VOGU-3710 file (C-alpha; in Angstrom, 3 decimals, decimal comma):
1> mtasepeegr> -79,521/45,989/44,906  -82,390/44,651/42,812  -82,230/47,579/40,432  -78,490/47,270/39,912  -78,507/43,582/39,176  -80,283/43,851/35,873  -77,848/46,607/34,785  -74,852/44,440/35,672  -76,494/41,511/33,954  -77,042/43,567/30,833
11> gadsegersa> -73,436/44,748/30,919  -72,224/41,202/31,228  -74,483/40,117/28,430  -73,226/42,886/26,167  -69,616/42,043/26,948  -70,377/38,413/26,224  -71,955/39,398/22,950  -68,916/41,441/22,011  -66,467/38,742/23,013  -68,181/35,975/21,079
21> ppsglpesgg> -68,118/36,376/17,290  -71,344/35,832/15,377  -71,947/32,299/14,288  -70,774/31,538/10,775  -68,330/34,495/10,639  -64,547/34,086/10,937  -62,441/35,761/13,591  -60,862/39,168/12,839  -57,515/37,452/12,214  -59,212/35,229/9,668
31> wrenntgltr> -60,644/38,310/7,953  -57,183/39,830/7,762  -55,763/36,640/6,295  -58,567/36,486/3,742  -58,078/40,145/2,818  -54,347/39,593/2,498  -54,918/36,587/0,265  -57,367/38,511/-1,912  -54,951/41,410/-2,183  -52,126/39,103/-3,219
41> ayllaqraar> -54,335/37,377/-5,748  -55,423/40,744/-7,146  -51,829/41,957/-7,417  -50,741/38,723/-9,108  -53,632/38,977/-11,561  -52,772/42,616/-12,230  -49,122/41,781/-12,877  -50,097/38,905/-15,137  -52,481/41,146/-17,085  -49,838/43,834/-17,480
51> alvrgvhtnw> -47,267/41,271/-18,562  -49,733/39,853/-21,086  -50,565/43,296/-22,496  -46,881/44,209/-22,611  -46,023/40,952/-24,381  -48,802/41,376/-26,931  -47,789/44,974/-27,556  -44,136/44,011/-27,983  -44,942/41,138/-30,352  -47,318/43,383/-32,293
61> rrslhlrvis> -44,599/45,987/-32,846  -41,868/43,485/-33,674  -43,699/40,852/-35,739  -44,836/41,712/-39,257  -46,192/38,170/-39,518  -48,507/38,707/-36,541  -49,731/42,082/-37,798  -50,590/40,762/-41,262  -52,430/37,691/-39,945  -54,292/39,669/-37,275
71> ttlvlsllvm> -55,326/42,334/-39,774  -56,489/39,685/-42,228  -58,560/37,926/-39,580  -60,161/41,156/-38,323  -61,021/42,329/-41,839  -62,338/38,864/-42,714  -64,551/38,868/-39,643  -65,924/42,300/-40,541  -66,593/41,270/-44,141  -68,226/37,995/-43,080
81> aglgyvlise> -70,354/39,776/-40,500  -71,548/42,274/-43,093  -72,255/39,642/-45,723  -73,979/37,396/-43,185  -76,179/40,245/-42,018  -77,190/41,092/-45,595  -77,807/37,430/-46,467  -79,880/36,713/-43,378  -81,846/39,928/-43,882  -82,658/38,929/-47,467
91> vrsglldakt> -83,689/35,404/-46,455  -85,829/36,723/-43,608  -87,457/39,276/-45,882  -88,156/36,624/-48,538  -89,656/34,190/-46,040  -91,899/36,816/-44,482  -93,006/38,185/-47,852  -93,904/34,712/-49,092  -95,732/33,893/-45,870  -97,580/37,218/-45,922
101> naavndhrag> -98,742/36,742/-49,513  -99,955/33,197/-48,792  -101,676/34,337/-45,584  -103,419/37,228/-47,332  -104,676/34,894/-50,072  -105,970/32,351/-47,542  -107,625/35,107/-45,547  -109,177/36,547/-48,718  -110,722/33,157/-49,547  -112,044/32,728/-46,014
111> lsyalaelqe> -113,410/36,282/-45,999  -115,344/35,631/-49,228  -116,774/32,367/-47,876  -117,881/33,952/-44,585  -119,506/36,890/-46,365  -121,388/34,600/-48,739  -122,679/32,440/-45,882  -123,875/35,446/-43,914  -125,682/36,873/-46,942  -127,423/33,549/-47,748
121> neigdrnrll> -128,588/32,870/-44,195  -129,618/36,273/-42,869  -132,832/34,906/-41,293  -131,518/31,750/-39,556  -129,755/31,296/-36,207  -126,821/33,749/-36,373  -124,773/32,160/-33,603  -125,033/28,697/-35,064  -124,207/30,034/-38,494  -121,051/31,801/-37,270
131> nnvaseltsr> -119,986/28,683/-35,375  -120,307/26,631/-38,547  -118,375/29,233/-40,539  -115,533/29,263/-38,001  -115,386/25,481/-37,981  -115,373/25,317/-41,777  -112,617/27,895/-42,093  -110,527/26,144/-39,448  -110,871/22,813/-41,236  -109,434/24,409/-44,373
141> sgdtglysvf> -106,107/24,979/-42,583  -105,495/21,229/-42,591  -104,428/18,796/-39,884  -101,202/20,690/-39,219  -103,094/23,825/-38,187  -101,623/26,366/-40,538  -103,699/29,104/-38,936  -106,307/29,851/-36,252  -109,642/31,548/-36,996  -111,138/34,380/-34,900
151> ilpsvsdelg> -114,558/35,923/-35,638  -114,978/38,971/-33,425  -118,065/41,157/-33,155  -117,821/44,806/-34,052  -120,456/45,656/-31,392  -120,150/44,798/-27,717  -123,477/42,921/-27,328  -122,551/40,165/-29,770  -120,540/36,983/-29,200  -117,287/36,002/-30,942
161> watgegsvpp> -115,821/32,681/-31,974  -112,191/31,485/-31,856  -110,426/28,294/-32,811  -106,814/27,630/-31,872  -104,359/29,474/-29,638  -103,370/33,105/-29,465  -105,082/36,451/-29,368  -105,579/39,316/-31,778  -103,384/42,373/-31,032  -105,526/45,368/-30,005
171> rlveqvrqse> -103,714/47,657/-32,457  -104,831/45,468/-35,384  -108,439/45,370/-34,092  -108,448/49,157/-33,848  -107,015/49,467/-37,348  -109,642/47,078/-38,848  -112,566/48,793/-37,136  -111,475/52,190/-38,379  -111,397/50,942/-41,966  -114,112/52,372/-44,243
181> vfdqqyhtyt> -113,933/49,405/-46,645  -115,330/46,132/-45,387  -112,982/43,766/-47,232  -109,794/45,864/-46,712  -107,156/43,509/-45,255  -104,546/44,443/-42,586  -101,781/42,390/-41,086  -99,232/42,634/-38,299  -96,703/40,492/-36,418  -97,177/39,317/-32,855
191> ridmedgsve> -96,239/36,544/-30,428  -98,555/33,846/-29,141  -98,265/31,923/-25,897  -98,427/28,171/-26,440  -99,857/25,599/-24,046  -96,366/24,337/-23,144  -95,381/27,823/-21,970  -93,284/28,698/-24,987  -93,702/31,824/-27,074  -93,827/31,673/-30,876
201> palvvgaqin> -93,864/34,434/-33,495  -97,060/34,765/-35,528  -98,644/36,707/-38,387  -102,183/38,079/-37,906  -104,382/39,072/-40,879  -107,758/40,725/-40,366  -110,644/42,454/-42,163  -114,328/43,332/-41,667  -116,907/40,806/-42,905  -119,757/43,281/-42,559
211> qayelyyifp> -120,760/45,996/-40,137  -121,216/43,479/-37,324  -118,321/41,030/-37,544  -114,560/40,865/-38,249  -112,543/37,895/-39,451  -108,925/37,309/-38,255  -106,434/34,603/-39,191  -103,415/33,890/-36,936  -100,599/32,140/-38,781  -97,800/30,659/-36,597
221> lqheqeildl> -94,302/31,453/-37,962  -92,536/28,603/-36,207  -91,634/26,915/-39,483  -90,201/30,127/-40,913  -88,288/30,709/-37,644  -86,742/27,258/-37,892  -85,696/27,929/-41,484  -84,198/31,272/-40,459  -82,339/29,663/-37,531  -80,955/27,038/-39,869
231> vqgtvalvav> -79,793/29,703/-42,317  -78,183/31,716/-39,492  -76,352/28,685/-38,149  -75,176/27,730/-41,627  -73,962/31,260/-42,371  -72,146/31,458/-39,009  -70,457/28,087/-39,561  -69,429/28,995/-43,097  -68,139/32,386/-41,882  -66,010/30,779/-39,163
241> llvillglia> -64,617/28,233/-41,609  -63,863/30,947/-44,156  -62,139/33,124/-41,553  -60,002/30,188/-40,432  -59,222/29,353/-44,045  -58,303/32,968/-44,800  -56,123/33,024/-41,675  -54,275/29,926/-42,866  -53,902/31,419/-46,333  -52,581/34,678/-44,848
251> fmitrqvvtp> -50,192/32,689/-42,657  -48,799/30,785/-45,624  -48,516/33,847/-47,868  -46,936/36,101/-45,242  -44,565/33,320/-44,259  -43,326/33,154/-47,816  -42,703/36,915/-47,706  -41,592/37,390/-44,104  -39,131/34,490/-43,985  -36,813/35,979/-46,650
261> vrsaaqsaer> -37,174/39,409/-45,021  -36,182/37,961/-41,652  -33,278/36,197/-43,281  -32,208/39,493/-44,848  -32,482/41,246/-41,474  -30,378/38,575/-39,784  -27,791/38,748/-42,545  -27,682/42,542/-42,244  -27,218/42,278/-38,467  -24,354/39,808/-38,874
271> laagdlterm> -22,826/42,040/-41,542  -23,140/45,072/-39,261  -21,520/43,053/-36,450  -18,399/42,635/-38,612  -18,966/39,345/-40,434  -18,145/40,561/-43,928  -18,471/37,051/-45,383  -22,209/36,928/-44,677  -24,360/36,361/-47,771  -28,037/35,652/-48,452
281> tvqgeddlar> -29,298/32,533/-50,213  -30,750/33,313/-53,647  -33,785/31,226/-54,622  -35,749/31,795/-57,811  -35,931/34,947/-59,900  -38,641/36,963/-58,151  -38,389/40,275/-56,270  -37,064/38,582/-53,143  -34,386/36,861/-55,180  -33,376/40,232/-56,652
291> lamsfndmag> -33,284/41,623/-53,108  -30,941/38,805/-52,056  -28,693/39,369/-55,083  -28,584/43,118/-54,431  -27,733/42,486/-50,797  -24,953/40,091/-51,747  -23,560/42,596/-54,242  -23,667/45,322/-51,611  -21,983/43,073/-49,039  -19,281/42,111/-51,538
301> nlqekiqele> -18,559/45,729/-52,488  -18,579/46,730/-48,831  -16,151/43,928/-47,993  -13,807/45,033/-50,762  -13,939/48,673/-49,694  -13,361/47,818/-46,059  -10,461/45,557/-46,935  -8,980/48,323/-49,040  -9,399/50,793/-46,212  -7,886/48,353/-43,756
311> elsklqrqfv> -4,887/47,847/-46,005  -4,557/51,575/-46,459  -4,852/52,116/-42,711  -2,179/49,495/-42,090  0,081/51,182/-44,597  -0,537/54,552/-42,983  0,146/53,236/-39,510  3,242/51,450/-40,734  4,389/54,586/-42,505  3,896/56,747/-39,403
321> sdvshelrtp> 5,669/54,198/-37,242  8,563/53,802/-39,683  8,944/57,525/-40,223  8,802/58,183/-36,490  11,507/55,621/-35,834  13,641/56,748/-38,760  13,436/60,387/-37,681  14,611/59,660/-34,172  18,225/59,034/-35,282  18,738/62,311/-37,178
331> lttirmagdl> 16,725/64,119/-34,536  19,058/62,814/-31,852  22,000/64,175/-33,788  20,297/67,521/-34,268  19,401/67,570/-30,600  23,014/66,945/-29,558  24,261/69,726/-31,796  21,510/72,015/-30,596  22,329/71,301/-26,962  25,961/72,290/-27,589
341> lfddreeldv> 24,921/75,509/-29,224  22,322/76,193/-26,515  24,891/75,682/-23,756  27,230/78,205/-25,420  24,546/80,713/-26,390  25,913/83,340/-24,029  29,033/83,630/-26,175  26,977/84,391/-29,297  25,597/87,728/-30,413  21,970/88,599/-29,831
351> shrrsvellq> 20,614/87,469/-33,226  22,451/84,165/-33,153  21,422/83,584/-29,524  17,773/84,053/-30,421  18,135/81,593/-33,306  19,708/79,007/-31,015  16,883/79,395/-28,487  14,267/78,978/-31,241  16,111/75,931/-32,536  16,134/74,393/-29,052
361> sqverfeell> 12,385/74,968/-28,504  11,420/73,595/-31,925  13,632/70,538/-31,469  11,870/69,853/-28,157  8,488/70,239/-29,835  9,614/67,942/-32,649  10,584/65,327/-30,069  7,174/65,606/-28,420  5,475/65,208/-31,793  7,495/62,094/-32,586
371> adlleisrhd> 6,741/60,640/-29,160  3,020/61,284/-29,677  3,088/59,764/-33,147  4,791/56,662/-31,800  2,201/56,418/-29,013  -0,659/56,786/-31,491  0,849/54,101/-33,709  1,016/51,753/-30,710  -2,645/52,339/-29,964  -3,598/51,824/-33,612
381> agaatlgies> -1,645/48,589/-33,771  -3,125/47,379/-30,465  0,356/47,154/-28,978  -0,239/49,593/-26,112  0,055/47,902/-22,706  -0,596/48,965/-19,133  1,774/48,891/-16,204  -0,866/48,485/-13,492  -0,066/49,409/-9,920  -2,032/50,611/-6,881
391> adirdsvmka> -1,624/54,350/-6,492  -3,331/57,382/-4,973  -5,021/59,483/-7,638  -4,251/62,550/-5,539  -0,536/62,042/-6,156  -1,123/62,006/-9,905  -3,141/65,211/-9,634  -0,404/66,902/-7,595  2,285/65,831/-10,073  0,261/67,075/-13,071
401> vgdaeqiaer> -0,375/70,428/-11,377  3,300/70,701/-10,422  4,401/70,074/-14,027  2,079/72,856/-15,240  2,925/75,259/-12,416  5,417/77,314/-14,408  2,987/77,725/-17,309  0,285/78,889/-14,893  2,629/81,338/-13,181  3,685/82,893/-16,491
411> rgikvilrlp> 0,024/83,531/-17,319  -0,911/84,699/-13,822  -3,345/81,813/-13,272  -3,942/79,945/-10,034  -4,742/76,249/-10,070  -7,174/75,535/-7,224  -7,223/71,975/-5,882  -10,205/70,269/-4,298  -8,908/66,949/-3,118  -10,413/64,618/-0,534
421> adpvvaefdt> -8,667/64,296/2,808  -8,502/60,484/2,624  -6,438/58,576/0,073  -8,190/57,676/-3,179  -6,396/54,488/-4,200  -7,041/52,727/-7,486  -5,259/50,387/-9,890  -3,929/52,206/-12,956  -0,839/52,947/-15,040  0,632/55,985/-13,299
431> rrinrilrnl> 2,657/57,071/-16,347  -0,364/57,200/-18,625  -2,696/58,745/-16,036  -0,097/61,397/-15,179  0,156/62,191/-18,890  -3,660/62,485/-19,180  -3,958/64,803/-16,187  -0,995/66,948/-17,242  -2,545/67,355/-20,683  -5,931/68,329/-19,200
441> vvnaiehseg> -4,428/70,867/-16,805  -2,240/72,448/-19,503  -5,198/72,675/-21,900  -7,319/74,280/-19,188  -4,615/76,874/-18,532  -4,257/77,491/-22,269  -7,997/78,191/-22,729  -8,846/79,801/-19,357  -8,585/83,375/-20,648  -6,626/84,435/-17,575
451> rdvvvaaagd> -9,077/82,969/-15,075  -8,265/80,364/-12,463  -8,502/76,613/-13,044  -10,168/74,197/-10,607  -9,033/70,573/-10,322  -11,253/68,244/-8,251  -10,877/64,566/-7,370  -13,249/62,131/-5,709  -13,793/58,436/-5,257  -16,432/55,971/-4,209
461> rdavavavrd> -16,578/52,228/-3,738  -16,206/51,340/-7,415  -14,630/54,300/-9,205  -12,360/57,345/-8,953  -12,630/60,546/-10,955  -10,768/63,790/-11,646  -12,472/66,873/-13,123  -10,568/69,852/-14,560  -12,666/73,018/-14,842  -11,795/76,270/-16,592
471> ygvglkegee> -13,851/79,432/-17,084  -12,574/80,381/-20,520  -14,044/80,401/-24,001  -15,827/77,069/-23,575  -16,980/74,644/-26,257  -19,683/74,978/-28,874  -22,381/72,370/-29,326  -20,883/69,161/-30,730  -17,291/70,122/-29,963  -17,317/68,044/-26,770
481> hlcfdrfwra> -16,814/65,041/-29,068  -14,686/66,680/-31,768  -12,072/67,822/-29,258  -10,783/64,236/-28,991  -10,101/63,976/-32,742  -6,499/64,043/-33,899  -5,070/67,477/-34,722  -8,428/69,141/-33,985  -8,449/72,757/-32,798  -11,464/74,731/-31,575
491> dysrvrttgg> -10,211/77,987/-33,129  -7,500/77,842/-35,784  -6,969/81,586/-35,458  -5,722/81,205/-31,881  -1,978/81,287/-31,393  -0,656/78,168/-29,667  1,520/79,246/-26,725  2,300/75,945/-25,033  3,725/74,094/-27,993  1,182/71,257/-28,146
501> tglglsiake> 1,137/68,705/-30,952  -2,636/68,387/-31,427  -2,536/64,732/-30,391  -2,693/65,124/-26,613  -6,450/64,721/-26,092  -6,614/61,911/-28,653  -3,861/60,000/-26,833  -5,511/60,777/-23,488  -8,798/59,344/-24,784  -7,044/56,165/-25,931
511> datlhggwlq> -5,260/55,835/-22,559  -8,542/56,232/-20,651  -10,248/53,637/-22,858  -7,296/51,302/-22,348  -7,999/51,489/-18,594  -11,698/50,735/-19,165  -12,525/54,298/-18,132  -14,118/57,440/-19,578  -12,666/60,749/-20,673  -15,497/63,170/-21,366
521> awglpgqgsq> -15,860/66,867/-22,060  -18,524/69,476/-21,378  -18,570/73,112/-22,370  -20,703/76,148/-23,170  -19,629/79,275/-25,053  -18,604/81,895/-22,498  -19,123/79,489/-19,568  -15,884/77,557/-19,848  -15,427/73,822/-20,077  -14,856/70,800/-17,888
531> frlslprqsg> -13,077/67,530/-18,651  -13,744/64,496/-16,481  -11,578/61,393/-16,213  -13,314/58,375/-14,608  -11,515/55,108/-13,810  -12,607/51,853/-12,137  -11,073/51,159/-8,751  -9,971/47,704/-9,815  -8,262/47,088/-13,112  -10,513/45,204/-15,522
541> aelrgsplpl> -13,743/46,005/-13,653  -16,688/47,483/-15,551  -17,211/51,186/-14,960  -20,870/51,922/-14,288  -20,753/55,446/-12,922  -18,575/58,347/-11,848  -18,339/59,983/-8,414  -18,112/63,446/-10,042  -20,676/65,109/-12,327  -19,697/65,987/-15,859
551> vppeialgrn> -21,780/69,181/-15,887  -20,520/71,655/-13,259  -22,919/71,938/-10,312  -23,507/75,673/-10,732  -24,626/75,065/-14,339  -26,794/72,064/-13,397  -28,503/74,161/-10,682  -29,113/77,028/-13,085  -26,856/79,429/-11,211  -24,115/81,678/-12,544
561> yppfgdkdga> -21,320/81,954/-9,996  -18,456/84,382/-10,694  -15,411/82,436/-11,899  -12,314/82,266/-9,759  -9,795/84,933/-10,576  -12,218/86,831/-12,860  -10,645/90,198/-13,437  -14,035/91,775/-14,066  -15,839/90,192/-11,156  -15,523/90,178/-7,402
571> ngtedvrapd> -12,188/89,405/-5,836  -13,579/86,903/-3,405  -14,067/83,249/-4,275  -16,801/80,843/-3,351  -16,387/77,124/-2,964  -19,221/75,614/-5,024  -19,806/72,005/-4,058  -21,613/69,438/-6,146  -25,054/68,472/-4,898  -25,398/64,987/-3,516
581> rgrfgpdeee> -26,708/63,177/-6,610  -25,046/59,836/-6,084  -23,104/58,358/-8,974  -23,093/59,894/-12,433  -23,303/57,907/-15,653  -21,582/58,578/-18,964  -24,541/60,435/-20,502  -25,970/62,475/-17,665  -25,148/65,720/-19,442  -27,765/64,890/-22,099
591> al> -30,534/64,756/-19,510  -29,740/68,197/-18,069
//
């Protein structure tokens, strides 16, 4: 029992020690709070530092005024620092040279006096004589104590005499004792400890009096140090004032130059934004005034040219619209006559029947061309309107594919649909969207080179999209934008088999833009092409992304799947699904 009690007591004591925190230290929770506060403070300081560096960097890149002033100040500081260093070095060298010459002359006079006294009184009391010599030489320094006198023996059994503060550096003593000429003078710089605890620079001059004694003078350099400090302070003050003055001068000069340049930049921005009446103010006859006059002349000529082009464009649009309307009446008459002949073609001979059939097909194509020209003229005049209604994009896809079904069957091409199971409802003009999709499907069939065409649709919370993919000749680099130009053809040597007008994709692009959507193209030679139509779910909403990728997934993944219906490939087909990449922006093809 007695042995176990101390163990229990020690255990209790240790538990008590662990449970009670040391005095003066916070609890663990307090440490956590302190660490959390320090971490937050560090993060805030880091963010502030990054924001400051980012702001300085941005202002440095954007502000010519700041760069000129900063460069002027930095160069001025460097020049002032160099000039100040040279000036202070010259002053310091001049002060020390003057002090050294005066010290050497004083020491030379004292050395001659001490040598003469020793030669005249060789028999008398040597110690008393040296004491008198030291006192006499010290009195010559005046009441201000220009120097201290030290007479040191050259042999160890003799005594030395010293007046004043300081000590002779051992290196100078060694140098004097090794001299072969008695009156050869040596000097060096040292520091002496004063009675008040301060340290002052000093000059020490020494030489041998005879074989037994050496004479040293210690000259304090406090006066020279004060002069040098005054010169340094004056140079620093003048340098700071000059730098500030140069900064102000640079500010004023660069402001006179930068202000007109900024005004010219602002005028150019307003001119580029469409304000053709923008002009610069001309002041004086200098280079900046000539710049303003040249800018105004350029703006005036540009305004005239643009007005001329606008008038010409209006005339062209008016001409197309008038001609299209005027041609509809005779075309209607021709169409009526052609319909009569086409209905009775069976009663005609073979050559006349063929002519009637050609007449009927060309009249239909002429009607399509007139309809497209009228639609283009509406878009150019800004008169195109939308008949918005809520509809399922799948229905528009099915209608477009149904309209092109006969063309696909004649060419032996299958149109494969990949439509979502749930409705994909959006607000759009069904007539215009049906026309866009029909045009895309027909173009894909036309350029598929006998391979199948894939039409996919998808939707998300904010947008719907339809992609039409073919595996034909594809598009060359840059043609993904040219294909939407009016009357553009990828290959003029190709024979047109579907009777298009060359305006279909241009009208489709205008219709998509009218909806606030995108119509984009992708293609590679030999890999086919894909056109993607993206529309916002709600009419008037901003389209920020598309639920379908513009670049086909097999191309984006670096794979080469056999195209559907490829006569040279395998007969089987594989359903290639797009990887889950979220929403796709208008320019994601450039990043792939």
